[in-house]
C-alpha positions in Angstrom: -18.1 -18.3 14.2 -16.0 -18.9 17.3 -15.4 -16.2 20.0 -11.7 -16.4 19.2 -12.5 -15.4 15.6 -14.5 -12.4 16.9 -11.6 -11.2 19.0 -9.2 -11.5 16.0 -11.6 -9.6 13.8 -11.4 -6.9 16.4 -7.6 -6.9 16.1 -7.9 -6.5 12.3 -10.2 -3.5 12.7 -7.9 -1.9 15.2 -4.9 -2.5 12.9 -6.7 -0.8 10.0 -6.6 2.5 12.0 -2.8 2.7 11.4 -3.2 2.7 7.6 -1.1 5.4 6.0 0.6 6.2 9.4 2.9 3.2 10.1 4.7 2.3 6.9 7.2 0.9 6.3 6.0 -1.1 9.4 3.0 -3.3 9.1 -0.4 -2.5 10.5 -1.0 -4.4 13.7 -3.9 -4.7 16.2 -4.0 -6.4 19.6 -6.8 -7.4 22.0 -6.3 -8.7 25.6 -9.1 -10.8 27.1 -9.7 -11.9 30.7 -12.6 -14.3 31.6 -14.5 -13.4 28.4 -14.1 -9.7 28.7 -11.8 -7.4 26.7 -9.6 -5.6 29.2 -7.1 -4.0 26.8 -6.8 -2.9 23.2 -4.1 -1.3 21.1 -2.8 -0.8 17.6 0.4 0.5 16.0 -0.5 4.1 15.6 2.7 5.8 14.1 5.9 4.6 12.6 8.7 4.7 15.3 6.2 4.6 18.2 5.0 1.8 20.4 3.6 -1.3 18.8 0.1 -2.7 19.2 1.0 -5.2 21.9 2.7 -2.6 24.1 -0.3 -0.2 23.6 -2.7 -2.9 24.5 -0.9 -3.9 27.7 -0.6 -0.2 28.7 -4.4 0.2 28.4 -5.0 -2.6 31.0 -5.8 -0.9 34.3 -5.2 -3.9 36.5 -1.9 -5.4 35.3 -2.3 -8.4 37.7 -4.9 -9.7 35.3 -2.4 -10.1 32.5 -1.0 -13.4 33.9 -4.5 -14.9 33.6 -5.4 -13.4 30.2 -5.3 -14.3 26.5 -3.7 -12.0 24.0 -4.9 -11.8 20.4 -2.6 -10.1 17.9 -2.9 -9.8 14.1 0.8 -10.3 13.3 3.7 -12.1 15.0 5.2 -10.0 17.8 8.6 -8.6 17.0 11.6 -10.1 18.8 14.3 -7.6 17.8 15.4 -4.1 18.7 14.3 -1.6 16.0 12.8 1.8 16.7 11.2 0.2 19.8 12.2 -2.7 22.1 10.9 -6.3 21.3 7.3 -6.9 22.0 8.1 -10.5 23.0 10.0 -9.2 26.0 7.0 -7.1 27.2 4.6 -10.1 26.7 6.9 -12.4 28.7 7.4 -9.8 31.4 3.7 -9.8 32.3 3.6 -13.6 32.0 0.6 -13.6 29.5 0.1 -17.4 29.2 -1.6 -17.6 25.8 -1.2 -15.6 22.6 -3.2 -16.1 19.4 -1.2 -14.9 16.3 -3.1 -14.4 13.0 0.0 -14.7 10.8 3.7 -15.0 10.8 5.8 -11.8 10.1 8.0 -12.8 7.1 10.3 -9.7 7.5 13.8 -11.3 7.9 14.4 -9.7 11.3 11.3 -11.5 12.7 10.2 -14.4 10.5 9.2 -16.9 13.2 11.7 -15.7 15.8 9.0 -13.9 17.8 6.9 -17.0 18.0 9.9 -19.1 18.9 10.9 -16.7 21.6 7.5 -16.7 23.2 7.3 -20.5 23.2 10.7 -20.7 24.7 9.4 -18.5 27.5 6.5 -20.8 28.2 3.8 -19.0 26.2 1.2 -21.1 24.5 1.2 -19.7 21.0 -1.6 -20.5 18.6 -1.2 -19.4 15.0 -3.3 -19.2 11.8 -6.5 -17.6 13.1 -7.8 -15.4 10.2 -4.4 -15.7 8.6 -5.6 -15.0 5.1 -7.4 -11.8 6.2 -4.4 -10.7 8.2 -2.0 -11.1 5.3 -4.4 -9.3 2.9 -4.6 -6.3 5.3 -0.8 -6.0 5.1 -0.5 -7.0 1.5 1.8 -4.1 0.8 4.2 -5.2 3.5 4.2 -8.8 2.6 4.6 -8.2 -1.2 7.6 -5.9 -0.5 9.4 -8.4 1.8 8.5 -11.6 0.0 8.7 -10.5 -3.6 11.3 -7.8 -3.2 9.2 -5.2 -5.1 6.4 -2.7 -4.2 2.7 -3.5 -4.2 1.5 -2.3 -7.6 -1.8 -0.6 -8.0 -3.0 0.2 -11.5 -5.5 3.0 -11.8 -7.4 4.6 -14.7 -10.7 6.2 -15.7 -12.5 5.3 -18.8 -15.7 6.3 -20.7 -18.7 4.0 -21.1 -17.4 3.2 -24.6 -13.9 2.2 -23.2 -11.7 5.3 -23.9 -9.4 7.0 -21.5 -8.7 10.1 -23.5 -9.8 12.0 -26.6 -7.6 11.8 -29.7 -4.3 13.7 -29.3 -5.3 15.8 -32.3 -8.3 17.2 -30.5 -6.3 18.4 -27.4 -5.9 22.1 -27.4 -3.9 22.4 -24.2 -1.9 20.4 -21.7 -4.6 19.4 -19.2 -6.5 16.2 -18.4 -9.7 15.4 -20.2 -11.9 14.7 -17.2 -14.1 11.6 -17.3 -15.1 11.2 -13.7 -17.0 13.4 -11.2 -15.1 15.6 -8.6 -16.0 13.2 -5.8 -14.2 10.4 -7.5 -11.2 12.6 -8.1 -11.1 13.4 -4.4 -11.1 9.6 -3.6 -8.1 9.3 -6.0 -6.2 12.0 -4.0 -7.0 10.1 -0.8 -5.5 7.0 -2.4 -2.4 8.9 -3.3 -2.0 9.9 0.4 -2.1 6.2 1.4 0.7 4.9 -0.9 4.4 5.6 -1.1 4.6 6.6 -4.7 2.7 7.5 -7.8 3.8 7.0 -11.4 2.8 8.4 -14.8 4.5 7.8 -18.1 6.3 10.5 -20.0 3.6 10.8 -22.7 0.9 11.4 -20.0 3.1 13.9 -18.2 3.7 15.8 -21.4 0.1 15.7 -22.7 -1.8 16.3 -19.4 0.8 18.1 -17.3 -0.4 16.4 -14.0 0.7 17.5 -10.6 0.3 14.0 -9.0 -0.3 15.4 -5.5 -3.0 15.2 -2.9 -4.2 18.7 -3.3 -7.9 17.6 -3.0 -7.2 15.6 0.2 -5.5 16.5 3.5 -2.7 14.0 3.4 1.0 13.5 2.5 2.1 13.7 -1.1 3.5 10.4 -2.5 6.9 10.3 -4.3 6.2 11.3 -7.9 7.8 9.1 -10.6 8.0 9.4 -14.3 10.3 8.0 -17.1 12.3 10.5 -19.2 14.5 8.3 -21.3 16.7 11.1 -22.7 15.9 13.8 -20.1 13.9 15.7 -22.6 10.8 16.7 -20.5 10.5 20.5 -20.2 11.4 21.6 -16.6 8.3 23.9 -16.5 6.0 20.9 -16.2 4.1 20.5 -12.9 5.9 17.3 -12.0 9.1 19.3 -11.5 7.6 21.8 -9.1 8.5 21.8 -5.4 5.1 20.4 -4.1 6.6 16.9 -3.7 9.7 14.8 -4.0 10.2 13.6 -7.6 12.1 10.7 -9.1 13.0 10.7 -12.8 13.9 7.3 -14.2 16.1 7.6 -17.3 18.9 6.0 -19.3 21.5 8.7 -18.9 22.4 9.7 -15.3 22.2 9.3 -11.6 22.1 12.6 -9.8 20.1 14.7 -7.3 19.0 18.2 -7.8 17.1 19.4 -4.7 13.8 17.7 -4.4 14.3 15.9 -7.8 16.3 12.7 -8.0 17.5 11.1 -11.2 18.1 7.3 -11.3 19.4 5.4 -14.3 17.7 2.4 -15.6 19.6 -0.5 -17.1 18.8 -0.7 -20.8 19.8 -4.4 -20.9 17.3 -5.4 -18.3 13.5 -6.0 -18.5 11.9 -2.6 -18.2 9.3 -3.3 -15.6 11.5 -5.7 -13.6 14.2 -3.0 -13.5 11.7 -0.5 -12.2 10.7 -2.8 -9.4 14.3 -3.5 -8.6 15.0 0.2 -8.2 11.9 0.9 -6.2 12.7 -2.0 -3.8 16.2 -0.6 -3.4 14.8 2.8 -2.3 12.3 1.2 0.0 9.1 2.0 -1.9 6.5 -0.5 -0.5 3.6 0.6 -2.7 2.9 2.5 -5.9 0.0 3.7 -8.0 0.5 3.5 -11.8 -1.8 6.2 -13.1 -1.1 6.1 -16.9 -1.3 6.2 -19.6 -2.4 3.1 -21.5 1.0 2.2 -22.8 2.6 2.2 -19.4 -0.3 0.4 -17.7 -0.3 -2.3 -20.4 3.4 -2.8 -20.0 2.8 -3.8 -16.3 -0.2 -5.9 -17.3 1.7 -7.8 -20.0 4.6 -8.4 -17.6 2.2 -9.8 -15.0 3.7 -7.3 -12.5 0.6 -5.8 -10.8 -1.4 -6.7 -7.8 -4.6 -4.5 -7.8 -6.4 -2.5 -10.4 -8.9 0.3 -9.7 -10.9 1.3 -12.7 -13.5 4.1 -12.9 -16.1 4.3 -15.5 -17.6 7.8 -16.0 -21.0 8.3 -17.7 -19.6 10.0 -20.8 -18.7 8.8 -24.3 -15.9 9.8 -26.6 -16.7 7.6 -29.6 -13.0 7.7 -30.6 -9.7 8.3 -28.9 -7.2 6.4 -26.8 -8.5 3.0 -25.7 -8.2 2.0 -22.1 -6.2 -1.0 -20.9 -7.9 -4.5 -20.6 -7.4 -7.0 -17.8 -9.6 -9.7 -19.2 -10.9 -10.4 -15.7 -14.1 -10.1 -13.7 -14.0 -7.5 -10.9 -13.8 -8.6 -7.3 -15.9 -5.6 -6.3 -18.1 -3.0 -8.0 -19.0 0.2 -6.2 -21.4 3.0 -7.3 -19.9 6.5 -6.7 -22.7 8.9 -7.7 -22.7 8.8 -11.5 -19.4 6.9 -11.6 -18.7 3.2 -11.2 -15.5 1.9 -9.6 -14.4 -1.7 -10.2 -11.7 -3.4 -8.2 -9.6 -6.2 -9.6 -6.9 -8.4 -8.0 -4.2 -10.3 -9.8 -4.7 -14.0 -9.1 -1.0 -14.6 -9.3 -0.2 -12.2 -6.4 0.6 -13.6 -3.0 -0.2 -12.0 0.2 
């Protein structure tokens, strides 16, 4: 491993600190090195605030060292005016001679322009160091801008014998049939706080009456989404309460009613592709699809998913509603007390 790789790894670790705070911007980390010593670090902390490069430069006590230093940054510096001034201008101002860039920013406002501007100003730009890792870190951002759809996470819990719920005939009330331990459920609420939206099908909303919020985790609630073809879901269900913004996709109307928005699907278009089109239009970069089996399988069959997170709890139902099947080996398996979490990635996704 080269020393340059070590510095870029540090950039990626710094960038990760912005997770859940900077969207729709990407996570970015930056390190400044002088004579083999790190003299400055920074990362993009909050959307609308200073970017990683600006924060790293600001942390350097002796600015005279910058003209003899090397900058490492996990994503191409911006060259346009957005919420903040261009980072390329700041880098050029301090005459930093060499900049290592992990990966190109494919957002249309940047997309190589930052690198070109630095080079035009005499900066030696080196690209591609830990590119794969840097793109994976910002997989939501890249999926949104390159595929014009959100990053899609499938999530479900199943028993050791492969069921996600008991038979409908055995349900006595509208509440979930818990399979996993409370600790696993808290992790799910943490995940919700990290993504833009969460979606459950109408049958799940009707059968389980979920709230789809982060009540077991201190974090923002995602946009709640469900499908109500004919607007027949009872308004007393939890998904209609005022705890979070809610989007009802349907085939009848476009309207807003306080915190609830209704958007009409096009019945002549592919169902999943139409959903992705709408979510891209309203700037949703990531979404968790929580169920049920029919909805999750619709995304699987369409090939429109990027990541799946599957819990297995140590219970058996012996009969009931079968869980979805990916037909893949997991990329990672994690023991969570009595539960097991398996993570899958779609080989056709591009980050």
